[in-house]
KEDREN-905457 format. One record per residue (C-alpha): residue in one letter; x, y, z. Coordinates in Angstrom, 2 decimals, padded with zeros to 5 digits. Layout:
N
<A, <X, Y, Z>>
...
//
This chain:
377
<X, <011.86, -002.67, -024.79>>
<X, <009.97, -004.99, -022.47>>
<X, <007.60, -002.95, -020.33>>
<X, <007.32, -003.37, -016.55>>
<X, <004.53, -005.53, -015.03>>
<X, <001.16, -003.75, -014.91>>
<X, <-000.96, -003.56, -011.74>>
<X, <-004.32, -001.88, -011.04>>
<X, <-005.18, 000.30, -008.06>>
<X, <-008.89, 000.87, -007.34>>
<X, <-009.96, 003.56, -004.88>>
<X, <-013.22, 003.42, -002.88>>
<X, <-013.52, 006.72, -001.06>>
<X, <-016.09, 006.10, 001.60>>
<X, <-015.61, 005.09, 005.22>>
<X, <-017.89, 005.07, 008.25>>
<X, <-015.95, 007.96, 009.83>>
<X, <-012.66, 009.70, 009.12>>
<X, <-009.84, 008.71, 011.48>>
<X, <-007.85, 011.65, 013.00>>
<X, <-004.51, 010.35, 011.64>>
<X, <-005.74, 009.62, 008.09>>
<X, <-004.50, 011.75, 005.18>>
<X, <-005.90, 009.48, 002.49>>
<X, <-008.73, 010.56, 000.18>>
<X, <-011.59, 009.27, 002.34>>
<X, <-015.03, 010.66, 003.06>>
<X, <-017.35, 009.80, 005.93>>
<X, <-020.38, 007.88, 004.75>>
<X, <-023.58, 009.99, 004.58>>
<X, <-026.58, 007.95, 003.69>>
<X, <-026.48, 005.06, 001.24>>
<X, <-023.33, 004.53, -000.82>>
<X, <-024.14, 004.75, -004.55>>
<X, <-022.57, 001.36, -005.17>>
<X, <-023.90, 000.48, -008.60>>
<X, <-023.33, 003.98, -009.95>>
<X, <-019.80, 004.10, -008.57>>
<X, <-018.86, 000.72, -009.98>>
<X, <-020.09, 001.82, -013.44>>
<X, <-017.90, 004.95, -013.17>>
<X, <-014.93, 002.75, -012.24>>
<X, <-015.49, 000.67, -015.33>>
<X, <-015.82, 003.74, -017.54>>
<X, <-012.69, 005.20, -015.94>>
<X, <-010.85, 002.01, -016.82>>
<X, <-012.10, 002.14, -020.38>>
<X, <-010.66, 005.62, -020.73>>
<X, <-007.25, 004.26, -019.69>>
<X, <-007.13, 001.24, -022.00>>
<X, <-004.59, 002.94, -024.29>>
<X, <-002.10, 002.81, -021.35>>
<X, <-002.22, -000.96, -021.09>>
<X, <000.07, -001.56, -024.15>>
<X, <-000.73, -005.28, -024.46>>
<X, <-000.11, -006.30, -020.87>>
<X, <-002.31, -008.30, -018.57>>
<X, <-003.04, -007.18, -015.00>>
<X, <-000.35, -008.58, -012.63>>
<X, <-002.09, -007.53, -009.35>>
<X, <-005.04, -005.54, -008.13>>
<X, <-005.28, -003.57, -004.89>>
<X, <-008.66, -002.13, -003.79>>
<X, <-008.04, 000.54, -001.26>>
<X, <-009.82, 003.39, 000.44>>
<X, <-011.63, 004.58, 002.42>>
<X, <-013.19, 001.31, 003.41>>
<X, <-013.68, -000.88, 000.29>>
<X, <-015.36, -003.60, 002.39>>
<X, <-018.41, -001.29, 002.63>>
<X, <-019.26, -002.48, -000.89>>
<X, <-020.86, -005.89, -001.51>>
<X, <-019.43, -008.96, -003.15>>
<X, <-021.72, -008.36, -006.10>>
<X, <-020.03, -004.98, -006.74>>
<X, <-016.66, -006.64, -007.00>>
<X, <-017.97, -009.57, -009.12>>
<X, <-019.09, -006.99, -011.67>>
<X, <-015.96, -004.85, -011.50>>
<X, <-013.42, -007.67, -011.63>>
<X, <-015.36, -009.34, -014.45>>
<X, <-015.07, -006.21, -016.51>>
<X, <-011.33, -005.80, -015.71>>
<X, <-010.77, -009.35, -016.95>>
<X, <-012.90, -008.81, -020.02>>
<X, <-011.36, -005.44, -020.98>>
<X, <-007.72, -006.17, -020.17>>
<X, <-007.26, -009.68, -018.86>>
<X, <-005.83, -010.98, -015.57>>
<X, <-002.62, -012.96, -015.29>>
<X, <-003.15, -016.59, -014.22>>
<X, <-001.66, -015.84, -010.77>>
<X, <-003.12, -012.36, -010.37>>
<X, <-003.14, -011.27, -006.72>>
<X, <-006.32, -009.32, -005.88>>
<X, <-006.31, -007.60, -002.48>>
<X, <-009.23, -005.84, -000.76>>
<X, <-008.77, -003.55, 002.26>>
<X, <-011.24, -004.24, 005.08>>
<X, <-012.06, -003.04, 008.59>>
<X, <-012.71, -005.58, 011.36>>
<X, <-016.44, -004.78, 011.76>>
<X, <-018.59, -007.88, 012.11>>
<X, <-020.89, -006.88, 009.24>>
<X, <-017.92, -006.55, 006.87>>
<X, <-016.14, -009.73, 007.88>>
<X, <-019.36, -011.63, 007.19>>
<X, <-018.79, -010.71, 003.56>>
<X, <-015.35, -012.35, 003.26>>
<X, <-016.75, -015.43, 001.51>>
<X, <-018.66, -013.16, -000.91>>
<X, <-015.41, -011.45, -001.77>>
<X, <-013.68, -014.77, -002.36>>
<X, <-016.52, -015.83, -004.70>>
<X, <-016.04, -012.46, -006.53>>
<X, <-012.39, -013.33, -007.23>>
<X, <-010.61, -011.59, -004.35>>
<X, <-007.86, -013.80, -002.99>>
<X, <-006.21, -011.56, -000.39>>
<X, <-007.66, -009.32, 002.36>>
<X, <-005.83, -006.60, 004.21>>
<X, <-007.47, -005.93, 007.58>>
<X, <-006.86, -002.60, 009.32>>
<X, <-006.43, -003.63, 012.98>>
<X, <-004.03, -000.85, 014.04>>
<X, <-004.08, -001.84, 017.76>>
<X, <-005.31, -004.63, 019.98>>
<X, <-006.01, -002.28, 022.92>>
<X, <-009.42, -000.66, 023.07>>
<X, <-008.20, 002.57, 024.65>>
<X, <-005.64, 003.01, 021.84>>
<X, <-008.26, 002.20, 019.20>>
<X, <-010.50, 004.88, 020.66>>
<X, <-007.67, 007.42, 020.61>>
<X, <-007.12, 006.56, 016.93>>
<X, <-010.80, 007.11, 016.12>>
<X, <-011.32, 003.47, 015.16>>
<X, <-014.87, 002.10, 015.39>>
<X, <-013.96, -001.53, 016.13>>
<X, <-012.68, -003.23, 019.28>>
<X, <-009.93, -005.79, 019.86>>
<X, <-012.43, -008.69, 019.96>>
<X, <-013.70, -007.77, 016.50>>
<X, <-010.12, -007.72, 015.16>>
<X, <-009.51, -011.21, 016.47>>
<X, <-012.79, -012.38, 014.97>>
<X, <-011.91, -010.88, 011.59>>
<X, <-008.60, -012.75, 011.54>>
<X, <-010.35, -016.01, 012.32>>
<X, <-012.89, -015.32, 009.53>>
<X, <-010.06, -014.62, 007.11>>
<X, <-008.45, -017.99, 007.95>>
<X, <-011.75, -019.74, 007.16>>
<X, <-012.71, -017.81, 004.00>>
<X, <-010.55, -019.71, 001.54>>
<X, <-008.21, -016.83, 000.79>>
<X, <-004.73, -017.43, -000.58>>
<X, <-003.39, -014.90, 001.94>>
<X, <-004.34, -012.10, 004.28>>
<X, <-002.61, -009.20, 006.00>>
<X, <-003.12, -007.57, 009.38>>
<X, <-002.19, -003.89, 009.67>>
<X, <-000.73, -002.79, 013.01>>
<X, <000.60, 000.60, 014.09>>
<X, <003.06, 001.43, 016.83>>
<X, <004.29, 004.67, 018.37>>
<X, <000.69, 005.49, 019.35>>
<X, <-000.29, 008.26, 021.78>>
<X, <000.70, 007.27, 025.32>>
<X, <002.07, 003.90, 024.13>>
<X, <004.83, 002.25, 026.22>>
<X, <007.32, -000.31, 024.96>>
<X, <005.39, -003.02, 026.73>>
<X, <002.10, -001.89, 025.10>>
<X, <003.57, -001.96, 021.66>>
<X, <005.25, -005.33, 021.99>>
<X, <002.11, -006.76, 023.63>>
<X, <000.07, -005.60, 020.62>>
<X, <002.51, -007.24, 018.26>>
<X, <002.49, -010.53, 020.21>>
<X, <-001.30, -010.61, 019.96>>
<X, <-001.18, -010.07, 016.21>>
<X, <001.47, -012.76, 015.74>>
<X, <-000.72, -015.15, 017.77>>
<X, <-003.48, -014.69, 015.17>>
<X, <-001.02, -016.24, 012.62>>
<X, <-001.65, -014.07, 009.53>>
<X, <000.55, -014.88, 006.50>>
<X, <001.51, -011.16, 006.29>>
<X, <001.85, -008.34, 008.84>>
<X, <002.22, -004.65, 007.95>>
<X, <003.80, -003.09, 011.09>>
<X, <004.52, 000.61, 010.91>>
<X, <004.94, 003.70, 013.03>>
<X, <002.23, 006.31, 013.40>>
<X, <003.32, 009.54, 011.77>>
<X, <001.50, 012.92, 011.99>>
<X, <000.56, 013.95, 008.49>>
<X, <-000.40, 017.45, 007.37>>
<X, <-004.11, 018.24, 006.94>>
<X, <-005.28, 015.69, 009.52>>
<X, <-007.03, 016.13, 012.86>>
<X, <-003.84, 014.98, 014.63>>
<X, <-001.88, 017.69, 012.82>>
<X, <-004.14, 020.44, 014.12>>
<X, <-004.24, 018.92, 017.66>>
<X, <-001.08, 016.83, 017.96>>
<X, <-001.22, 013.99, 020.55>>
<X, <001.77, 013.20, 022.73>>
<X, <003.76, 010.44, 021.06>>
<X, <006.47, 008.21, 022.59>>
<X, <010.02, 009.56, 022.89>>
<X, <012.46, 008.63, 020.06>>
<X, <014.38, 006.25, 022.41>>
<X, <011.19, 004.31, 023.06>>
<X, <010.38, 004.23, 019.36>>
<X, <013.79, 002.79, 018.57>>
<X, <013.42, 000.12, 021.26>>
<X, <009.98, -000.75, 019.90>>
<X, <011.35, -001.10, 016.39>>
<X, <014.38, -003.15, 017.38>>
<X, <012.58, -005.54, 019.79>>
<X, <009.53, -005.83, 017.57>>
<X, <011.63, -006.91, 014.56>>
<X, <013.23, -009.57, 016.76>>
<X, <009.77, -010.84, 017.79>>
<X, <008.64, -011.03, 014.15>>
<X, <011.79, -012.81, 012.99>>
<X, <011.49, -015.34, 015.80>>
<X, <007.88, -016.05, 014.71>>
<X, <008.96, -016.74, 011.13>>
<X, <008.12, -013.39, 009.54>>
<X, <010.75, -012.11, 007.08>>
<X, <011.05, -008.42, 006.63>>
<X, <011.03, -007.64, 002.89>>
<X, <010.17, -003.96, 002.99>>
<X, <010.32, -001.13, 005.56>>
<X, <006.93, -002.04, 007.06>>
<X, <006.25, -005.41, 005.41>>
<X, <006.77, -008.76, 007.14>>
<X, <005.66, -012.05, 005.62>>
<X, <005.84, -015.75, 006.06>>
<X, <007.90, -017.29, 003.19>>
<X, <006.00, -017.05, -000.06>>
<X, <003.40, -014.53, 001.20>>
<X, <004.93, -011.19, 000.27>>
<X, <002.40, -008.75, -001.18>>
<X, <002.95, -008.91, -004.92>>
<X, <001.12, -005.64, -005.52>>
<X, <003.37, -003.70, -003.14>>
<X, <006.44, -005.37, -004.56>>
<X, <005.47, -004.08, -007.99>>
<X, <005.24, -000.53, -006.61>>
<X, <008.65, -000.73, -004.89>>
<X, <010.29, -002.43, -007.90>>
<X, <009.16, 000.53, -010.02>>
<X, <006.54, -001.39, -011.94>>
<X, <003.58, 000.27, -013.65>>
<X, <000.03, 000.64, -012.39>>
<X, <-003.24, 002.09, -013.54>>
<X, <-005.26, 004.04, -010.98>>
<X, <-009.03, 004.23, -011.18>>
<X, <-011.47, 005.80, -008.72>>
<X, <-011.60, 009.04, -006.77>>
<X, <-008.13, 010.56, -006.44>>
<X, <-006.38, 007.36, -007.62>>
<X, <-002.80, 007.70, -008.75>>
<X, <-001.19, 005.85, -011.68>>
<X, <002.31, 005.37, -013.14>>
<X, <002.83, 004.32, -016.75>>
<X, <006.01, 003.73, -018.80>>
<X, <006.01, 003.98, -022.59>>
<X, <008.23, 002.28, -025.15>>
<X, <010.76, 005.18, -024.89>>
<X, <011.00, 004.81, -021.09>>
<X, <009.11, 008.04, -020.57>>
<X, <007.18, 007.78, -017.29>>
<X, <003.81, 009.46, -016.91>>
<X, <001.96, 009.88, -013.61>>
<X, <-001.81, 010.33, -013.49>>
<X, <-004.29, 011.50, -010.81>>
<X, <-008.07, 011.14, -011.03>>
<X, <-010.70, 013.63, -009.82>>
<X, <-010.62, 013.52, -006.02>>
<X, <-014.12, 014.19, -004.70>>
<X, <-016.90, 011.63, -005.34>>
<X, <-019.35, 014.27, -006.55>>
<X, <-016.85, 015.59, -009.12>>
<X, <-015.72, 012.10, -010.09>>
<X, <-019.25, 010.94, -010.78>>
<X, <-020.23, 014.13, -012.71>>
<X, <-020.71, 012.91, -016.27>>
<X, <-019.87, 016.40, -017.60>>
<X, <-016.23, 016.00, -016.39>>
<X, <-013.44, 013.62, -017.42>>
<X, <-012.11, 011.28, -014.76>>
<X, <-008.53, 012.46, -015.27>>
<X, <-007.60, 015.40, -013.02>>
<X, <-003.98, 015.84, -014.04>>
<X, <-001.03, 014.04, -015.58>>
<X, <002.63, 014.83, -016.00>>
<X, <005.84, 013.32, -017.24>>
<X, <008.49, 012.60, -014.62>>
<X, <011.46, 014.78, -015.52>>
<X, <015.02, 013.48, -015.64>>
<X, <015.81, 015.65, -012.57>>
<X, <013.17, 013.82, -010.53>>
<X, <013.58, 010.34, -011.97>>
<X, <016.58, 009.15, -009.92>>
<X, <014.88, 010.16, -006.67>>
<X, <011.61, 008.47, -007.57>>
<X, <013.35, 005.27, -008.63>>
<X, <015.55, 004.97, -005.55>>
<X, <012.76, 006.16, -003.16>>
<X, <010.74, 003.11, -004.22>>
<X, <013.59, 000.56, -004.73>>
<X, <015.44, 001.30, -001.49>>
<X, <012.37, 000.60, 000.63>>
<X, <013.00, -003.07, -000.08>>
<X, <015.33, -005.35, 001.92>>
<X, <016.32, -007.27, -001.23>>
<X, <019.26, -006.02, -003.27>>
<X, <018.55, -003.62, -006.16>>
<X, <020.03, -004.94, -009.44>>
<X, <022.08, -002.21, -011.06>>
<X, <020.58, -003.26, -014.42>>
<X, <017.13, -002.10, -013.24>>
<X, <018.09, 001.61, -013.38>>
<X, <018.68, 001.78, -017.16>>
<X, <016.08, -000.94, -017.81>>
<X, <013.21, 000.86, -016.04>>
<X, <014.22, 004.51, -016.57>>
<X, <016.03, 006.63, -019.20>>
<X, <018.97, 007.10, -016.79>>
<X, <022.45, 005.65, -017.14>>
<X, <024.48, 004.18, -014.30>>
<X, <027.11, 006.85, -014.90>>
<X, <024.61, 009.65, -014.31>>
<X, <024.15, 008.53, -010.69>>
<X, <027.76, 007.63, -009.95>>
<X, <028.49, 010.64, -007.73>>
<X, <025.42, 010.17, -005.49>>
<X, <025.98, 006.42, -005.21>>
<X, <029.64, 006.85, -004.34>>
<X, <028.69, 009.31, -001.61>>
<X, <026.06, 006.86, -000.24>>
<X, <028.70, 004.12, -000.11>>
<X, <031.26, 006.40, 001.55>>
<X, <028.73, 007.36, 004.24>>
<X, <028.10, 003.69, 004.99>>
<X, <024.45, 003.76, 003.86>>
<X, <024.78, 001.50, 000.83>>
<X, <026.85, -001.53, -000.18>>
<X, <028.04, -002.11, -003.76>>
<X, <028.46, -005.85, -004.50>>
<X, <029.32, -005.48, -008.21>>
<X, <025.92, -006.38, -009.74>>
<X, <023.64, -004.93, -007.07>>
<X, <023.23, -002.10, -004.56>>
<X, <022.23, -003.22, -001.09>>
<X, <020.80, -000.81, 001.53>>
<X, <022.31, -001.88, 004.85>>
<X, <020.84, -001.50, 008.34>>
<X, <022.19, 001.99, 008.74>>
<X, <020.84, 002.93, 005.34>>
<X, <017.31, 001.81, 006.26>>
<X, <017.49, 003.60, 009.60>>
<X, <018.55, 006.86, 007.88>>
<X, <016.68, 006.28, 004.64>>
<X, <015.76, 009.97, 004.23>>
<X, <019.42, 010.93, 004.39>>
<X, <020.21, 008.31, 001.76>>
<X, <017.44, 009.47, -000.55>>
<X, <018.40, 013.20, -000.22>>
<X, <021.60, 012.30, -002.10>>
<X, <019.51, 011.77, -005.26>>
<X, <017.51, 015.02, -005.10>>
//
């Protein structure tokens, strides 16, 4: 069996302060970040996972957080050099770093390029200062614009701007105005997604007033038209890119590829030669992760046959592109016949199109994606 492409996710847990909507494993910075110590732990964590590589090179790397741009270019020069030495990078490996639009961090963009990073993802979230304040962001709209200009000049292959909509007190005009300002900055890629209230966040304990569903639908519909008119093709639920600038790392996730996860709380997914899929999670808190008396691995489990269809389609049906039917038996231990009943029901309900060799989620299917996925539970 030919194994899926292998990516690497690296988690940096620190940020300047925790945002009230954030449910990621992030920790407000207290004092100096132990950069050198943490990078060494990342390298040792990777070494412990080398048996999962199975002869593959790294297809893409995504460094997320937290705020990974709090670390220096030197830290990433060391880390990426060790990844290449221990495993090897593909010739066209995409290496993305998440960054916040603070002026100190954007000044490091050229350092990151020198370290081997060729794509930056900048967390703008809004271009209105009152909305940024409500979201707990520490930057302003001017800094976001400056960060985009710096990204254009840094010699990157690509960069992404993250923008949220459906914000507290946001009108249709506010949301579309934000999007127009982001489009004017001309990034190769835009991640445009709706704010959701997640459990165990500040917003969950004190929920803000969000726009009505009718406004949210108008924002989505008119915003997608704006993006299309500006030359951005939607390839995933929240991903819009100029031709040739889709995020390769995210595509590997959604196409059910494999990935190692290193760093605090990082998740991984690995397929073996028998198509058995194992998921891994690393120790979550920085103190525990950097405790030499403990292993980095917190837990791992095999995905059961009962869960496998849901996991496969949950990822694959996020994409706008058709899903080749051959991918189901190729990437899992499931047969096409085992999912026939659920797929027939999806087609009957008008959520999915069968075009002989592929399944295609239609507009209704993407709008009611949760209903579609429930058929595979």
